[in-house]
C-alpha positions as CSV (number, residue, x, y, z in Angstrom):
1,M,-46.5,-23.7,32.3
2,R,-47.7,-25.3,29.1
3,K,-47.3,-23.2,26.1
4,L,-50.6,-22.1,24.7
5,N,-51.4,-23.6,21.1
6,Q,-52.4,-20.5,19.0
7,D,-53.4,-22.6,16.0
8,L,-56.3,-23.7,18.0
9,L,-57.5,-20.2,18.5
10,I,-57.5,-19.4,14.5
11,P,-60.6,-20.1,12.6
12,P,-60.7,-22.0,9.4
13,A,-59.4,-19.8,6.5
14,D,-62.9,-19.4,4.7
15,E,-64.2,-17.6,7.8
16,I,-61.3,-14.9,7.8
17,E,-62.0,-11.7,5.8
18,S,-59.5,-9.2,4.4
19,V,-59.7,-5.8,5.3
20,S,-61.3,-4.9,2.0
21,E,-64.0,-7.7,2.3
22,F,-64.9,-6.5,5.8
23,T,-64.9,-2.8,4.6
24,Q,-67.2,-3.7,1.8
25,K,-69.6,-5.7,4.2
26,I,-69.7,-2.5,6.3
27,K,-70.3,-0.4,3.3
28,Y,-73.1,-2.6,2.2
29,L,-75.0,-2.7,5.7
30,L,-74.7,1.1,6.1
31,E,-76.0,2.0,2.6
32,T,-78.6,-0.6,2.5
33,E,-79.8,-0.7,6.2
34,I,-79.9,3.0,6.8
35,G,-80.9,4.5,3.6
36,G,-81.6,8.1,3.1
37,A,-81.9,10.7,6.1
38,W,-82.8,14.3,6.9
39,V,-80.0,15.9,8.7
40,R,-79.7,19.2,10.3
41,G,-76.6,20.8,11.2
42,E,-73.9,23.8,10.8
43,V,-71.7,23.7,7.8
44,S,-67.8,23.8,8.6
45,N,-64.5,22.9,6.9
46,L,-66.1,23.8,3.6
47,R,-63.8,22.7,0.6
48,R,-64.6,22.9,-3.0
49,Q,-62.6,21.1,-5.5
50,Q,-61.7,21.6,-9.2
51,S,-63.8,18.8,-10.2
52,G,-66.9,20.7,-8.8
53,H,-67.6,18.4,-5.8
54,I,-68.1,20.0,-2.4
55,Y,-66.6,18.5,0.8
56,F,-67.7,19.7,4.5
57,S,-68.8,18.6,7.6
58,L,-72.1,19.0,9.6
59,K,-72.0,19.5,13.2
60,D,-74.2,20.4,16.2
61,E,-73.2,20.7,19.8
62,G,-72.4,17.1,20.5
63,S,-71.2,15.6,17.1
64,Q,-70.2,16.1,13.7
65,I,-70.3,14.1,10.4
66,S,-68.4,14.3,7.1
67,A,-70.3,15.0,3.9
68,V,-69.8,15.3,0.2
69,M,-72.1,16.6,-2.5
70,F,-71.2,15.6,-5.9
71,R,-71.1,18.1,-8.9
72,N,-74.1,16.8,-10.4
73,D,-76.0,17.2,-7.3
74,A,-74.4,20.7,-6.4
75,V,-75.3,22.4,-9.6
76,K,-78.9,21.8,-8.7
77,Q,-78.9,23.4,-5.6
78,T,-80.8,26.8,-4.9
79,V,-79.1,27.2,-1.6
80,E,-75.2,28.5,-1.4
81,V,-73.2,26.2,1.0
82,E,-70.9,28.1,3.0
83,D,-69.0,27.7,6.5
84,G,-71.4,28.5,9.5
85,V,-74.6,28.2,7.5
86,Q,-77.4,26.3,9.6
87,V,-79.0,23.7,6.8
88,I,-81.2,20.8,6.5
89,V,-79.8,18.1,4.0
90,F,-81.2,14.9,2.6
91,G,-78.5,12.3,1.7
92,Q,-77.4,8.6,2.0
93,I,-74.7,7.3,4.2
94,S,-71.7,5.8,2.4
95,V,-68.2,4.4,3.2
96,Y,-65.0,5.6,1.5
97,E,-63.4,2.4,1.2
98,P,-59.6,3.2,0.7
99,R,-59.8,5.1,4.1
100,G,-62.6,3.3,6.0
101,N,-64.4,6.6,6.5
102,Y,-68.2,7.0,6.6
103,Q,-69.6,10.1,5.1
104,L,-73.2,11.5,4.0
105,I,-73.5,12.0,0.3
106,V,-75.9,15.0,0.1
107,R,-78.3,15.1,-2.5
108,L,-80.5,18.3,-1.5
109,V,-79.8,21.1,0.7
110,V,-82.4,23.4,2.3
111,M,-82.1,26.7,4.6
112,D,-82.9,25.9,8.4
113,G,-85.3,28.7,9.2
114,L,-85.4,28.5,12.6
115,G,-86.5,32.0,13.1
116,K,-87.8,33.7,16.3
117,L,-90.0,30.8,17.5
118,Q,-86.7,28.6,17.4
119,R,-84.7,31.4,19.6
120,E,-87.7,31.4,22.1
121,F,-87.6,27.4,22.2
122,E,-83.8,27.3,23.2
123,R,-84.2,30.2,25.6
124,L,-87.2,28.3,27.4
125,K,-85.5,25.0,27.1
126,A,-82.3,26.4,28.8
127,Q,-84.5,28.0,31.4
128,L,-86.3,24.8,32.3
129,Q,-83.4,22.7,32.0
130,E,-81.7,25.0,34.6
131,E,-84.5,24.5,37.0
132,G,-84.1,20.7,36.8
133,L,-87.5,19.7,35.0
134,F,-85.6,17.5,32.4
135,D,-83.4,15.6,35.0
136,A,-83.4,11.9,34.5
137,D,-84.1,11.4,38.2
138,T,-87.4,12.9,38.0
139,K,-88.7,10.4,35.2
140,K,-91.3,8.1,36.3
141,A,-91.4,4.4,35.0
142,I,-93.7,3.5,32.1
143,P,-96.1,0.7,33.2
144,T,-95.3,-2.6,31.5
145,F,-99.0,-3.7,30.9
146,P,-101.3,-0.8,31.4
147,K,-104.9,-1.6,31.7
148,A,-106.1,1.9,31.2
149,I,-104.8,4.8,29.1
150,G,-105.5,8.5,28.8
151,I,-104.8,10.1,25.4
152,I,-104.8,13.9,25.5
153,T,-105.1,15.2,21.8
154,S,-107.6,16.3,19.3
155,P,-110.6,13.8,19.1
156,T,-110.8,14.5,15.3
157,G,-107.2,14.2,14.4
158,A,-105.5,11.4,12.5
159,A,-103.2,10.9,15.5
160,V,-106.0,9.5,17.8
161,Q,-107.3,7.3,14.9
162,D,-103.6,5.9,14.3
163,F,-103.1,5.4,18.0
164,I,-106.3,3.5,18.5
165,R,-105.7,1.5,15.1
166,I,-102.2,0.3,16.1
167,L,-103.4,-0.9,19.6
168,K,-105.9,-2.9,18.0
169,R,-103.8,-4.4,15.2
170,R,-101.6,-5.6,18.0
171,E,-104.6,-6.9,19.6
172,W,-103.6,-4.9,23.0
173,V,-106.1,-5.5,25.6
174,G,-107.0,-2.6,27.7
175,H,-109.0,0.8,27.7
176,V,-108.3,4.0,26.1
177,L,-110.0,7.1,27.4
178,V,-109.8,10.2,24.7
179,L,-109.6,13.4,26.6
180,P,-110.2,16.1,23.8
181,V,-108.5,19.3,23.8
182,K,-107.2,21.8,21.1
183,V,-103.8,20.8,19.9
184,Q,-103.1,24.2,18.0
185,G,-104.0,27.8,17.9
186,D,-105.3,30.2,20.7
187,E,-105.9,28.7,24.2
188,A,-104.5,25.1,23.1
189,S,-101.8,25.3,25.5
190,Q,-104.3,26.2,28.5
191,E,-106.6,23.4,27.4
192,I,-103.8,20.8,27.2
193,A,-102.3,21.9,30.8
194,A,-105.9,21.9,32.2
195,M,-106.6,18.6,30.9
196,I,-103.4,17.1,32.3
197,D,-104.4,18.4,35.7
198,F,-107.8,17.0,35.4
199,A,-106.4,13.5,34.3
200,Q,-105.0,13.2,37.8
201,K,-108.3,13.2,39.3
202,L,-109.6,10.2,37.1
203,S,-109.9,6.8,39.1
204,G,-108.2,3.9,37.3
205,L,-105.6,5.6,34.8
206,E,-102.3,4.3,34.8
207,L,-100.6,6.3,31.8
208,L,-101.2,9.6,30.0
209,V,-100.4,10.1,26.3
210,V,-100.0,13.6,25.2
211,G,-99.7,14.1,21.7
212,R,-100.7,15.0,18.0
213,G,-99.7,14.6,14.3
214,G,-97.0,16.5,12.5
215,G,-96.6,20.0,11.4
216,S,-94.8,23.2,11.4
217,L,-92.9,24.6,14.4
218,E,-95.7,26.9,14.6
219,D,-98.3,24.2,14.5
220,L,-96.6,22.2,17.4
221,W,-96.0,25.4,19.6
222,A,-98.6,24.6,22.1
223,F,-96.4,21.7,23.4
224,N,-93.5,24.1,23.7
225,E,-95.5,26.4,26.1
226,E,-94.3,26.6,29.8
227,E,-97.5,25.8,31.3
228,V,-97.9,22.8,29.3
229,V,-94.4,21.6,30.5
230,R,-94.9,22.3,33.9
231,A,-98.3,20.5,33.9
232,I,-96.3,17.2,32.6
233,H,-93.7,17.9,35.2
234,R,-96.2,17.8,38.3
235,S,-98.2,15.1,36.7
236,D,-98.3,11.9,39.0
237,L,-99.2,9.5,36.3
238,P,-96.4,8.7,33.9
239,V,-96.5,10.7,30.9
240,I,-95.6,9.7,27.1
241,S,-95.0,12.5,24.7
242,A,-95.8,11.7,21.1
243,V,-95.9,15.1,19.0
244,G,-95.3,15.4,15.5
245,H,-92.9,13.2,13.4
246,E,-89.5,11.6,14.0
247,I,-87.7,14.8,13.3
248,D,-90.0,17.0,15.6
249,F,-88.9,17.9,19.0
250,T,-90.8,20.0,21.6
251,L,-90.2,21.0,25.1
252,S,-92.7,18.3,26.2
253,D,-90.7,15.5,24.9
254,F,-87.9,16.5,27.1
255,V,-89.9,16.7,30.6
256,A,-91.9,13.8,29.8
257,D,-91.3,10.5,31.2
258,Y,-90.9,9.0,27.9
259,R,-90.8,10.5,24.3
260,A,-92.2,8.6,21.4
261,E,-91.3,9.7,17.8
262,T,-95.1,9.8,16.8
263,P,-98.6,8.8,18.5
264,S,-98.1,5.6,16.4
265,A,-94.9,4.9,17.9
266,A,-96.4,5.5,21.4
267,A,-99.2,2.7,20.8
268,E,-96.1,0.4,19.7
269,V,-94.2,1.2,22.8
270,I,-97.4,0.7,25.1
271,S,-98.2,-2.7,23.4
272,S,-94.5,-3.9,23.0
273,H,-94.4,-5.8,26.1
274,Y,-97.5,-7.5,25.2
275,L,-96.2,-8.0,21.8
276,E,-93.0,-9.5,23.1
277,L,-94.8,-12.3,24.8
278,V,-96.7,-13.0,21.7
279,D,-93.3,-13.0,19.9
280,R,-91.9,-15.6,22.5
281,F,-94.8,-17.9,22.1
282,D,-94.4,-17.5,18.1
283,T,-90.7,-18.2,18.8
284,A,-91.6,-21.5,20.5
285,V,-93.9,-22.4,17.7
286,D,-91.5,-21.5,15.1
287,N,-88.8,-23.6,16.6
288,L,-90.9,-26.8,15.7
289,A,-90.5,-25.8,12.1
290,Y,-86.8,-25.2,12.3
291,W,-85.5,-27.6,9.7
292,V,-88.0,-26.2,7.2
293,Q,-87.2,-22.7,7.9
294,N,-83.4,-23.3,7.9
295,G,-83.7,-24.1,4.1
296,V,-85.3,-20.8,3.5
297,I,-83.0,-18.7,5.6
298,S,-80.3,-20.4,3.6
299,R,-81.6,-19.4,0.5
300,K,-82.6,-16.1,1.7
301,E,-78.8,-15.6,2.7
302,N,-77.7,-16.6,-0.7
303,L,-80.0,-14.2,-2.3
304,E,-78.7,-11.4,-0.1
305,N,-75.2,-12.2,-1.3
306,L,-76.3,-12.0,-4.6
307,K,-78.1,-8.9,-4.1
308,R,-75.1,-7.3,-2.5
309,R,-72.4,-8.4,-5.3
310,L,-75.1,-7.0,-7.8
311,W,-74.9,-3.7,-5.9
312,L,-71.1,-3.7,-5.6
313,L,-71.2,-4.1,-9.5
314,S,-73.4,-1.1,-10.0
315,P,-71.8,1.3,-12.4
316,V,-73.1,4.4,-10.2
317,G,-71.2,3.0,-7.1
318,R,-68.1,2.7,-9.2
319,I,-68.4,6.1,-10.6
320,E,-68.8,7.8,-7.3
321,H,-65.9,5.8,-5.9
322,A,-63.7,6.8,-8.7
323,Q,-64.7,10.4,-8.1
324,L,-63.9,10.2,-4.4
325,R,-60.6,8.4,-5.3
326,L,-59.7,11.1,-7.8
327,D,-60.4,14.1,-5.2
328,D,-58.4,12.0,-2.8
329,L,-55.5,12.0,-5.1
330,S,-55.8,15.5,-6.1
331,S,-55.7,16.6,-2.5
332,R,-52.5,14.5,-2.0
333,M,-51.0,16.3,-4.9
334,S,-51.8,19.6,-3.8
335,S,-50.2,18.8,-0.3
336,T,-47.1,17.4,-1.9
337,L,-46.7,20.8,-4.1
338,E,-47.1,22.8,-0.9
339,S,-44.5,20.6,0.9
340,G,-41.9,21.1,-1.8
341,M,-42.6,25.0,-2.0
342,L,-42.0,24.9,1.8
343,T,-38.7,23.2,1.3
344,F,-37.6,25.7,-1.3
345,R,-38.6,28.5,1.1
346,N,-36.8,27.1,3.8
347,H,-33.5,26.7,1.5
348,L,-33.8,30.0,0.3
349,A,-34.1,31.3,4.0
350,G,-30.8,29.6,4.6
351,L,-28.9,31.1,1.5
352,S,-30.1,34.6,2.7
353,L,-29.1,34.0,6.3
354,S,-25.5,32.9,4.9
355,I,-25.2,36.1,3.0
356,L,-26.2,38.2,6.0
357,R,-23.4,36.5,8.1
358,A,-20.8,37.3,5.1
359,D,-21.9,40.8,5.3
360,P,-18.8,43.4,6.1
361,S,-20.9,45.8,7.9
362,A,-21.0,43.3,11.0
363,K,-17.3,43.3,11.1
364,I,-17.3,46.8,10.8
365,S,-19.5,47.4,13.5
366,H,-17.5,44.9,15.6
367,C,-14.2,46.8,14.9
368,R,-15.9,50.2,15.8
369,L,-17.1,48.9,19.2
370,S,-13.7,47.4,19.9
371,T,-11.9,50.8,19.0
372,Q,-14.5,52.6,21.4
373,G,-13.7,50.1,24.1
374,L,-9.9,50.5,23.6
375,A,-10.4,54.3,23.7
376,H,-12.5,54.3,26.7
377,R,-9.9,52.1,28.6
378,L,-6.9,54.6,27.3
379,E,-9.0,57.5,28.7
380,S,-9.8,55.7,31.8
381,S,-5.9,54.9,32.1
382,M,-4.9,58.6,31.5
383,S,-7.4,59.9,34.0
384,S,-5.9,57.4,36.7
385,K,-2.3,58.3,35.9
386,V,-3.0,62.1,36.2
387,L,-4.9,61.6,39.6
388,E,-2.0,59.8,40.8
389,N,0.6,62.2,39.8
390,R,-1.7,65.0,41.2
391,N,-1.7,63.1,44.6
392,R,2.1,62.7,44.5
393,L,2.4,66.5,43.9
394,S,0.1,67.4,46.6
395,R,2.2,65.3,49.1
396,A,5.3,66.8,47.9
397,Q,3.9,70.3,48.1
398,S,2.7,69.5,51.8
399,L,6.2,67.9,52.7
400,L,7.9,71.2,51.0
401,Q,5.9,73.5,53.2
402,T,6.6,71.6,56.2
403,L,10.5,71.9,55.6
404,S,10.4,75.5,54.3
405,P,12.3,78.3,56.4
406,S,9.1,80.0,57.1
407,S,7.6,77.1,58.8
408,I,10.6,76.9,60.9
409,L,10.4,80.2,61.9
410,N,6.8,79.8,62.9
411,R,7.9,77.2,65.4
412,G,10.0,79.6,67.4
413,F,13.5,79.4,65.4
414,A,15.4,82.2,63.8
415,L,17.6,82.3,60.7
416,V,21.0,84.1,61.1
417,R,22.5,85.5,57.8
418,D,26.0,87.0,57.1
419,D,26.1,90.6,55.3
420,V,25.5,88.9,51.9
421,G,22.6,86.8,53.1
422,R,24.2,83.5,53.4
423,P,22.9,81.4,56.3
424,I,25.3,80.9,59.2
425,V,25.3,77.5,60.6
426,S,28.1,77.8,63.1
427,K,29.6,80.6,65.4
428,K,32.9,80.1,64.0
429,A,31.8,81.9,60.9
430,I,31.3,85.1,62.5
431,Q,34.3,87.3,63.5
432,P,34.1,90.1,65.8
433,G,32.9,93.1,64.0
434,D,31.0,91.2,61.4
435,K,27.3,92.4,60.7
436,V,24.8,89.8,61.0
437,T,21.0,89.7,60.3
438,V,18.8,87.6,62.6
439,Q,15.2,86.8,60.9
440,F,12.3,86.2,63.0
441,K,8.8,85.3,61.9
442,D,7.6,88.7,62.0
443,G,10.5,90.4,60.8
444,E,14.5,90.9,60.7
445,V,17.1,92.4,63.2
446,S,20.7,93.6,62.1
447,L,23.3,93.1,64.8
448,N,27.3,93.5,65.0
449,R,29.4,91.0,66.8
450,D,31.5,92.8,69.5
451,S,33.7,89.8,70.8
């Protein structure tokens, strides 16, 4: 097998970027393209630096993002940032180049006053989700080129005017039927639900848009009511929910077949496929003038590069970068000091252990235990020896009793003694006329030998 020439895979040197250059490009794209944003979340991992900067994380159930608030911004806040606090912050995305981490530079913090309505929102959302009203497999496809649209909203609100204006501006061809309802206040939810059901009976409609302009949680509450959510769910027509602004979410958004951020965004979605066709045509026309546009694009890229270089040389960016670097070095110094203290404590603990090992009390305790063991063994040995001697004495006593004269007399024998009490073991020891005593088990008898 021929060896692959890796030199053929390497691009020209001017197309290869260093890590720093590539990171700067990411930093530039993030900070210029995303810009400022409002973010809601819970504060965690809060850390205050001696410099006055505050580092923390913003998290929710699905994700988290690192955040930093510099001292100049921190002293302006009226909200005390603490762990566990639910807040809404405004800031810009940034990249800390030495580590390649992106983070949110917070400029403003406000409390997230969810309150009773938000808790009711979460409760009803969990209930309806458990019932399957938000399941993806229940969603209907949005028509690509709908010819007749019904929009359920206030006929006098700005939302319907923006909706129609954008469709006209995009030269969308079709019919729009405004189905008027109250969008907030008493009876608004009943009117919206009833109008959704009524729209099912209208001939020719292909799509429903349910929405209104932005407002507070209380203003948008009609679109969180259970009867409206269930009406959307049972609709045979595809439904687009277009309630409020980008940051507003209602239960209608979750049950609808498509969620548009605003009524204007709904109009853009409806006309997007038509606009795509127009774009394709325009692209074909534009290609005719490619060489002319190529020069414009080239100069535009040069302008963007100069703009990026100018931005990188901005003193604000350098100061903030230096502040991040200072905080990073401060944290590393604190970590090194803590590590040194831990090493010293471990060494001190080792010395204390050596002192404890040299303590004579342990040896004394060991000798005391050894002496107690020997005493126990001596006592056990003496007891065993006494028991052995007692057994030997008992056997000797038994043998002595067996061989005693009284034991012999009990077996039918008799003991013959002379007149002084000496046992006579032979008849030759008795002469005629000698007096003898015969002892039986139950007494003695005196006799005289006649012959």
